[in-house]
C-alpha positions as CSV (number, residue, x, y, z in Angstrom):
1,M,-14.3,-3.7,19.0
2,S,-14.4,-7.3,18.3
3,I,-11.3,-9.4,17.5
4,L,-12.3,-9.6,13.8
5,E,-12.5,-5.7,13.5
6,N,-9.0,-5.4,15.1
7,L,-7.7,-8.0,12.7
8,F,-9.2,-6.2,9.7
9,Y,-7.7,-2.9,10.9
10,F,-4.2,-4.3,11.3
11,I,-4.4,-6.1,7.9
12,C,-5.4,-2.8,6.3
13,L,-2.6,-1.0,8.1
14,L,0.0,-3.5,6.9
15,L,-1.3,-3.2,3.3
16,I,-1.1,0.6,3.5
17,G,2.4,0.2,4.9
18,A,3.5,-2.1,2.2
19,L,2.2,0.3,-0.4
20,I,4.1,3.1,1.1
21,V,7.3,1.1,1.2
22,R,6.9,0.1,-2.5
23,V,6.2,3.7,-3.5
24,G,9.3,4.9,-1.6
25,W,7.7,7.5,0.7
26,K,9.7,8.5,3.7
27,I,8.3,8.0,7.3
28,R,9.4,11.6,8.2
29,Y,7.0,13.0,5.6
30,L,4.3,10.4,6.2
31,A,3.9,10.8,10.0
32,P,3.0,14.5,10.0
33,L,0.6,14.0,7.1
34,S,-1.2,11.1,8.8
35,F,-1.3,13.0,12.1
36,L,-2.8,16.1,10.5
37,G,-5.3,14.1,8.4
38,T,-6.5,12.1,11.4
39,A,-6.6,15.1,13.7
40,L,-8.8,17.1,11.2
41,L,-11.0,14.1,10.6
42,V,-11.6,13.6,14.3
43,L,-12.2,17.3,14.9
44,V,-14.8,17.3,12.2
45,I,-16.5,14.2,13.6
46,L,-16.5,15.7,17.1
47,A,-18.0,19.0,15.7
48,K,-20.7,17.1,13.8
49,S,-21.5,14.7,16.7
50,F,-21.8,17.4,19.4
51,P,-23.0,20.6,17.8
52,S,-24.1,22.2,21.1
53,D,-20.7,21.7,22.7
54,W,-18.9,22.9,19.5
55,E,-20.8,26.2,19.8
56,Q,-19.4,26.7,23.3
57,V,-15.8,25.9,22.4
58,Q,-13.5,29.0,22.5
59,F,-9.9,28.8,21.4
60,F,-9.2,32.5,21.6
61,S,-10.3,35.1,24.1
62,G,-9.4,38.8,23.8
63,G,-7.1,38.3,20.8
64,Q,-4.9,35.8,22.7
65,L,-4.8,32.0,22.7
66,A,-6.9,31.1,25.8
67,P,-8.8,27.9,25.2
68,N,-11.6,27.0,27.6
69,E,-12.1,23.5,29.1
70,L,-14.1,22.2,26.2
71,A,-11.4,23.3,23.8
72,L,-8.7,21.7,25.8
73,D,-10.6,18.4,26.0
74,M,-11.3,18.5,22.3
75,L,-7.6,19.2,21.5
76,L,-6.5,16.3,23.8
77,V,-8.8,13.9,22.0
78,V,-7.8,15.1,18.6
79,C,-4.0,15.1,19.3
80,G,-4.3,11.7,21.0
81,A,-6.0,10.1,18.1
82,G,-3.6,11.7,15.6
83,G,-0.6,10.6,17.6
84,V,-1.8,7.0,17.8
85,V,-2.5,6.7,14.1
86,A,0.8,8.3,13.2
87,F,2.7,6.0,15.5
88,L,0.9,2.8,14.3
89,L,1.4,3.7,10.7
90,S,5.1,4.6,11.2
91,L,5.6,1.4,13.2
92,S,4.0,-0.7,10.4
93,V,6.2,1.0,7.7
94,W,9.3,0.5,9.8
95,A,8.4,-3.2,10.4
96,I,7.9,-3.8,6.7
97,Q,11.1,-2.1,5.7
98,N,13.1,-4.2,8.3
99,D,11.4,-7.5,7.4
100,V,10.0,-8.0,10.9
101,F,6.9,-9.8,9.7
């Protein structure tokens, strides 16, 4: 990413954070929502980008939770992206509430 793209991302993040503060939403409700939304979005993007790998992913085997290596890799990427987005959004909302900027 270029510096301009990162700047655009953080400006959008701060605008979303300011909107959330004005509306009065709580961070404890916002963080799980942003995590789940991002995780599902990344999962769909991965499934559409790599259809042959998506066909080989198995989360369950024999009626029990037994993910294979592709499923574990996919869950790691999805949870990592969701966690980063939830953390950054919570951090920006906290910073705006406490007048850090």
